[in-house]
N, C-alpha and C positions, 0 to 999 in steps of 0.2 A: 606385566606386572601383575602383584593377587588381587583379586578382587575387578579388575577393571574390566569392565564388559563390553567385546567390540560389537560397532558399528557392524550392523547387516546392508547389503548395500544391493537396491534392487538391482539384479540385470534379468533380462527379455530371456537372454541365452542359457541362463542357468537355471532358472526357475519357470514353474509350473501357471497357465493360466489362472489357476486357482489362487494358488500363491499372490500372486502379484496383485490379485485383489484384496488376497485378508492385508497385503503391506498398504495399499491404498485406500482401502476404506475409512481409518479412522480419518484421517487428515479432509479426507472429502466431506463425514459425515461432521464434523469441526463447522467446517466451512459451508454444510448445508444449516446447521443452528445460527451461526454466525449470520447466515445469508438472510436468516427469518428477521434476525434481528436489525440490519439493514433496512429492510424492508416496514420493520416497525419507525425506523428512524425517521427515514424519507417521510413519511405521514403525518410529522412531528411538525416539519414546516409546510401543510398547507396552507396557515394563510398568508402566509409571504407569498406560495407558489401562486393562489388564487388574486393576490397585489399586483403581482406582476412575472405573468407566464414565460419570458423571456429569460425568466433565472434557468429554468429548466434545460434550456437552449445548451447549456455549459457544464450539468450535469457530468455528465457521460465524459466529455474530455477533461474536466479534472480529477476523473476519476479516473480517468485512461492515463493522463499525463502520470498520475502518483504511485500509477501500480508499475509504468514502464520504469521509471526511476527507481527504486523498492525493486523490479525484479534484475536489473542490473547491478545492486547492489547484493541482493542474495546469490547470482550464478558466480560473481568474479568470489566472493567470500567462500560459497560453494565448494567452488574448482580450488581454490588454496587451501582449506579445508582439507581438501580430498588429497593435498600434496601435499601436506603439514610445512605450510607459509606462511598460513595464518596465524596471526597477532591481533587477539579480538580490541587489546586498545586501541591498537595503532588506526584501525580499521575505525571504529567509534568515533575518533576527534578526526579522520582527515570525512569519513562517512555525513558525519552531521554536517562538516563546511561548504561541502559537497552541495550538499539537500539545501541549505539556505542560499550557499551559489546558485545553484539551477534557480531554485524558486524566485528567487529578484528577480532573474532574468527573462526567464518563461511567466512569469506574474505580470512584467512591463510589457511582454509583447501581449498578451494577454490583455490590459491597459489602452493599449492602442488600438489594436485591432477593435475593440467592443467599443470605444469613444467614437471611432470611424463609422462601426456599423450602425451602431444603434443612436447615437450623438445622443446618450446618457451618462454623465457624471455619476450618477452610485451604481447604476448596474455596474456601470467601467472596475468603478472602486469595488464593489463587491466581487465581481469572478475575478479581480488581481491580487486579491487578497485571499480571496479562497484558493489559487494556482500557486499562490507564494507558501500557504500556513500545509496545504497538501504535499506539496512536491517535497518540501523540507522538513516533514515527517516522515516522508518513507522510505528513503535511507537505514534509518533509524529503526523503522520497526522492521522490515528484512532482513537486517543484520541481528537484531534481537530472536527472533522466532528461529532467523539459523544458528546461531549459537546454542539456542534453549533447547532444538533435539540433538544439537552436536551432543550436548553435555548432556542430555538425556539417552543418548545412545541409538538414534534414532537416524535414519538415512535423512538429512536433510532435502536430500535432490528429490525425495517423495513427496516430505510435509510442508517445508518453506515455501512453495507456492503456493495455494491452496490457504492453508493458515491464515500467513501474511497480506497473502491478496484482497480474502474478507477483511483481518482489520483494519489494513489501508479503506479499503473500499469506505466503512465503517464511520472511520477517523475524516475520510473525506470530505464524507456524506454530512457528519454532524458540523465538520469546522465551515461547511461552504451554507450549511443552513444557518446557524449561528452568526455567521458575517454577514448571510442578507438579511435575516430579520435586523441585524441589528444597522445595516446602511438602511435598509428598503422602509422598513416598519418603524424605525427611528426609533 
C-alpha cells in the first residue's frame, strides 16, 4: 500500500546489540519517567498508610495481579496482530468483560483471605475493591497500548510491556490509594 510504513520487528538473530538497544531504550525511558510518577503517586497516600500500615502489605500483590492480567492480554493480542488475525473491537469487548469477571473473582477471594487474616472489614473491603479496580482496568490498558504501538508502526513486542506495565502500575496504585483513603480514612 502507498504510504504504509512497515513495522520493524526486533530480532536478536538479525540485529546487533547496538540496534537492539536503540529499539528498546525509548519504551524503557518512558517507563522510567512514568516510574518516577508512580513513586510520587504512592507518596500522596502517606496519611492513609500511616493510619494503617497493613494497607501496604497488599500493594505489591494488587499491582502484580493487574500486571499479570494485562500481560496476558498484550501477549495474546500482539501474537494475533503478528498473524493478521486480530480485530481490535472484538478484543476490546471481550477483554473488558474478562477484566471485570476476573476482577470480581479475585476481588472476592482477596476479601475472604484478608477478612480471615486480619479480621478487619474496612481493610478487606479496601483490598477487594482495589483488586477489582486494578484487574478490571488491566486488559484495557494492555490492549490500548499494544494497539497504539501497532498503529504507530512500532513493534508491540518491544514497547507494549514496559509502557503498559508502568501505566497499569500507576493506575493500580492510584485506585488502591483512593479506595483505601475513602474506606480507611472515611
